[in-house]
Structure formats: structure tokens, C-alpha cells
PAMI-466387 format. One record per residue: residue in three letters; x, y, z of N, C-alpha, C, O in turn. Coordinates in steps of 0.001 Angstrom, whole numbers, always signed. Example, Ala and Ser with C-alpha at 12.3 -4.5 7.8 and 13.67 -1.06 7.14 Angstrom:
BEGIN
type	n.X	n.Y	n.Z	ca.X	ca.Y	ca.Z	c.X	c.Y	c.Z	o.X	o.Y	o.Z
Ala	+13190	-5690	+7800	+12300	-4500	+7800	+13200	-3300	+7800	+14236	-3319	+8465
Ser	+12850	-2250	+7080	+13670	-1060	+7140	+12900	+30	+7870	+13409	+1138	+8039
***
This chain:
BEGIN
type	n.X	n.Y	n.Z	ca.X	ca.Y	ca.Z	c.X	c.Y	c.Z	o.X	o.Y	o.Z
Met	+61550	+76175	+47934	+60426	+75180	+46060	+60085	+76805	+45914	+60225	+77388	+44839
Ala	+59540	+77580	+47340	+59342	+79012	+46786	+60393	+79310	+46099	+60206	+79404	+44885
Arg	+61439	+79489	+46484	+62289	+80193	+45264	+62254	+79673	+44339	+62443	+80374	+43345
Phe	+62040	+78407	+44152	+62371	+78220	+42518	+61391	+78611	+41909	+61672	+79302	+40930
Glu	+60110	+78410	+42134	+58074	+79494	+41667	+58370	+80518	+41471	+57862	+81240	+40613
Ile	+59653	+80949	+42556	+59556	+82690	+42467	+59980	+83290	+41346	+59500	+84238	+40725
Leu	+61203	+82448	+41098	+62235	+82995	+39886	+62169	+82401	+38025	+62665	+82860	+36997
Asp	+60968	+80732	+38425	+60285	+81070	+37831	+58916	+81952	+37113	+58499	+81983	+35956
His	+58403	+82708	+38518	+57492	+83096	+37999	+58439	+84266	+36840	+58374	+84347	+35614
Gln	+58915	+84713	+37404	+59832	+86463	+36973	+59821	+85888	+35466	+59363	+86591	+34565
Leu	+60350	+84554	+35193	+61159	+84109	+33860	+59943	+84104	+32767	+59992	+84441	+31584
Ala	+58557	+83496	+33719	+57427	+83007	+33315	+56861	+84818	+32648	+57379	+85010	+31548
Thr	+56415	+85428	+32881	+56856	+86610	+32587	+56581	+87676	+31729	+55753	+88586	+31751
Met	+57715	+87256	+30765	+57923	+87661	+29289	+56729	+87066	+28557	+56118	+88132	+28492
Gly	+56315	+86627	+28250	+54566	+86765	+27983	+54460	+85662	+26339	+55151	+84681	+26065
Gly	+53832	+86024	+25875	+53798	+84950	+24887	+53575	+83203	+24907	+52536	+82911	+25498
Asn	+53957	+82605	+24645	+53701	+81234	+24842	+55152	+80942	+25605	+55170	+79711	+25589
Ala	+56215	+81308	+26177	+57144	+81208	+27069	+56661	+81792	+28262	+57346	+82769	+28563
Glu	+55822	+81584	+28988	+54720	+81422	+30112	+54263	+80282	+30239	+54408	+79664	+31293
Ala	+53658	+79807	+29250	+52604	+78578	+29105	+54016	+77798	+28914	+53762	+76705	+28406
Asp	+55362	+77948	+29125	+55939	+76764	+28266	+56462	+76945	+30226	+56081	+76357	+31237
Thr	+57376	+77943	+30002	+57902	+77616	+31076	+56953	+76647	+32704	+57423	+75865	+33530
Phe	+55435	+77250	+32525	+54763	+76129	+33868	+54937	+75454	+33162	+56168	+75468	+33165
Cys	+54515	+74387	+32055	+54625	+73600	+31782	+55962	+72660	+31923	+55839	+71526	+32384
Glu	+57152	+73125	+31543	+58047	+72685	+32195	+57990	+72601	+33501	+58323	+71468	+33849
Met	+57561	+73684	+34912	+57833	+72989	+36361	+56671	+71508	+36632	+56795	+70794	+37627
Gly	+55533	+71248	+35501	+54979	+70563	+36013	+55900	+69511	+35674	+56268	+68867	+36657
Leu	+56565	+69009	+34143	+56592	+68455	+33855	+58310	+67682	+35410	+58458	+66563	+35901
Met	+59180	+69046	+35603	+60101	+68351	+36562	+59418	+68261	+37898	+60142	+67842	+38801
Tyr	+58031	+68600	+38257	+57631	+67490	+39797	+57502	+66702	+39422	+58203	+65796	+39872
Ala	+56482	+66340	+38252	+56210	+64827	+37813	+57346	+64017	+36997	+57022	+63334	+36026
Ala	+58564	+64108	+37384	+59378	+63561	+37284	+60505	+63751	+38469	+61441	+62951	+38471
Gly	+60482	+64209	+38918	+61331	+64644	+40451	+62683	+65065	+40167	+63637	+65293	+40911
Arg	+62493	+65130	+38529	+63608	+66300	+38371	+64148	+67569	+38932	+63929	+68646	+38377
Asp	+65029	+67432	+40300	+65998	+68239	+40343	+65265	+68709	+41720	+65714	+69377	+42651
Cys	+64177	+68217	+41553	+63359	+68435	+42943	+62597	+66969	+43852	+63044	+66025	+43200
Pro	+61732	+66375	+44954	+61175	+65992	+45182	+60150	+65447	+44200	+59748	+66264	+43372
Leu	+59655	+64215	+44141	+58279	+63718	+43374	+57133	+64217	+43954	+56677	+63917	+45057
Asp	+56509	+65325	+42805	+55248	+65972	+43568	+54312	+65940	+43031	+53993	+67111	+42830
Phe	+53201	+64932	+42409	+51932	+65071	+41643	+51516	+66031	+41861	+51388	+66771	+40885
Val	+51121	+66514	+43083	+50145	+67664	+43656	+50799	+69214	+42238	+50220	+69878	+41378
Ser	+51848	+69150	+42613	+52861	+70475	+42365	+52495	+70057	+40688	+51838	+70662	+39842
Ala	+52955	+69243	+40658	+52810	+68712	+38778	+51584	+69243	+38537	+51233	+70289	+37992
His	+51137	+68561	+38916	+48750	+69033	+38196	+48774	+70237	+38290	+48118	+70778	+37400
Lys	+49537	+71329	+39415	+49265	+72486	+39829	+50059	+73343	+38760	+49618	+74352	+38210
Trp	+51514	+72677	+38525	+51573	+73429	+37361	+51552	+73724	+35798	+51832	+74705	+35110
Leu	+51029	+72257	+35512	+50783	+71342	+34192	+49159	+72817	+33888	+49016	+73595	+32945
Asn	+48464	+72660	+34871	+47226	+73741	+35175	+47253	+74589	+34631	+46516	+74842	+33678
Ile	+48201	+75354	+35124	+48162	+77022	+35459	+48531	+77135	+33641	+47940	+78044	+33058
Ala	+49715	+76011	+32581	+49664	+75902	+32053	+49274	+75637	+30725	+49785	+76101	+29706
Ala	+47923	+74519	+30854	+46547	+74467	+30333	+46279	+75980	+29705	+46497	+76390	+28565
Ile	+45796	+76576	+30716	+45049	+77454	+31272	+45829	+78975	+30055	+45256	+79693	+29235
Lys	+46754	+78937	+30331	+47975	+80052	+29578	+47418	+79566	+28087	+47139	+80436	+27262
Gly	+47290	+78409	+27818	+47373	+77352	+26257	+47787	+76824	+25968	+48042	+76896	+24766
Ser	+48287	+75756	+26730	+49673	+75001	+25828	+48652	+73697	+26500	+48463	+73147	+27584
Asp	+48125	+73622	+24982	+47614	+72239	+24383	+49073	+70582	+25563	+48785	+69949	+26579
Arg	+50325	+70536	+24786	+50928	+69919	+25748	+50704	+69343	+27095	+50686	+68219	+27595
Ala	+50441	+71324	+27715	+50383	+70869	+29108	+48587	+70321	+29519	+48232	+69869	+30608
Ala	+47995	+70463	+28702	+45767	+70085	+28781	+46823	+68151	+28887	+46752	+67307	+29781
Ala	+47270	+68139	+28185	+47318	+66146	+27425	+47905	+65930	+28594	+47096	+65276	+29254
Leu	+49619	+66265	+29702	+49738	+66148	+30354	+48712	+65921	+31915	+48318	+65161	+32799
Arg	+48721	+67171	+31376	+47847	+67291	+33080	+46743	+65908	+33075	+46537	+65286	+34118
Ala	+46113	+65551	+31837	+44531	+64697	+31956	+45663	+63503	+32565	+45474	+63010	+33677
Asp	+46660	+63166	+31847	+46961	+61397	+31683	+47833	+61823	+33645	+48097	+60675	+34001
Leu	+48172	+62500	+34501	+48826	+62369	+35447	+47167	+62434	+36917	+46954	+62087	+38079
Ala	+46520	+63048	+35877	+44936	+63123	+36656	+44371	+61765	+37266	+43779	+61482	+38308
Gln	+44879	+60952	+36006	+44484	+59719	+35952	+44226	+58782	+37045	+43179	+58199	+37326
Ser	+46004	+58723	+37920	+46919	+58477	+38470	+46955	+58732	+40259	+47260	+57936	+41147
Met	+46507	+60187	+40339	+45623	+60953	+41480	+44786	+60416	+42468	+43600	+60200	+42223
Ser	+45163	+60238	+43291	+43903	+60290	+44236	+42847	+61857	+44282	+43193	+63025	+44462
Lys	+41609	+61310	+44058	+40713	+62036	+44674	+40853	+63546	+45335	+40232	+64599	+45189
Ser	+41784	+63195	+45996	+42194	+64211	+47219	+43081	+65247	+47547	+43153	+66245	+48264
Asp	+44108	+64222	+46252	+45484	+65190	+45899	+45003	+65678	+44240	+45856	+66093	+43456
Leu	+44001	+65599	+43973	+43247	+66562	+42918	+42691	+67163	+42927	+42500	+67761	+41868
Ala	+42024	+67499	+43975	+41086	+68657	+44504	+42769	+69283	+45239	+43237	+70394	+44989
Glu	+43202	+68587	+45843	+44838	+70054	+46355	+45108	+70521	+45092	+45430	+71709	+45070
Ala	+45080	+70018	+44149	+46000	+70361	+43418	+45426	+71975	+42314	+45885	+73031	+41878
Leu	+44257	+71231	+42330	+43567	+71800	+41543	+43038	+73796	+42388	+42972	+74787	+41661
Arg	+42806	+73843	+43679	+42820	+74316	+45194	+44588	+75191	+44722	+44797	+76227	+44090
Ser	+45284	+74483	+45185	+46329	+75333	+45227	+46667	+76609	+43276	+47207	+77680	+42999
Ala	+45931	+75525	+42553	+46428	+75897	+40930	+45196	+77667	+41106	+45434	+78861	+40924
Arg	+44515	+77242	+41338	+43359	+78785	+42039	+43312	+79464	+42235	+42737	+80374	+41637
Glu	+44226	+79524	+43791	+44487	+80111	+44644	+45352	+80996	+43932	+45038	+82137	+43593
Trp	+47267	+80033	+43551	+48114	+81112	+42023	+47120	+81491	+41729	+46523	+82112	+42608
Met	+46722	+81396	+40950	+46159	+82192	+39437	+45602	+83724	+39656	+45790	+84823	+39135
Thr	+44550	+82994	+41072	+44399	+84540	+41363	+45200	+85528	+42147	+44930	+86716	+41972
Met	+46355	+85134	+43173	+47338	+85751	+43235	+48543	+86550	+42441	+49427	+87307	+42840
His	+48100	+85927	+40833	+48951	+86014	+39942	+48321	+86788	+38327	+49083	+86924	+37369
***
């Protein structure tokens, strides 16, 4: 999982909307369990980061996903996104 995140982060540093789009796709990947285990916490994390980077689509998907998550999972996802943003 970490290797995938690093690879996608390197691709995302191209700038512009490509960055937000890459993070949005990562969120969708985890939300659907596409080529990885289904993980709503990671999905919300990446959708949140994409939304912060300017993706309206990610913001809408994040809101939909949040409705089906427990409060503790949502808090974990928000914490994880905040940690990632402070480190990058």
C-alpha cells in the first residue's frame, strides 16, 4: 500500500488538476476495492485530499462516503488526511 501511495504521489506532483485527479482516483480505488482491499478510511482520506486540492467531484464523493462511515472511522480518515497534508 505505501509503495502505491508513493508512486501516485510522485505522479501527482505534475501539478494542476492532475494532482487532484490522481488523488480522486486513489480514493475511488479504495472505495471500490479495485486492485486493493476495500478500505473506506483510505478512500475518504484520498478523496478529502483531492477535494482540498480543488476537485469538486472528490468533494461530492467524499460527502457520500462519509454518510456510510462510523464516526470513529471518519475521525481516523480525517486525521490521516491531515497528517498526510502536513508531511507533503
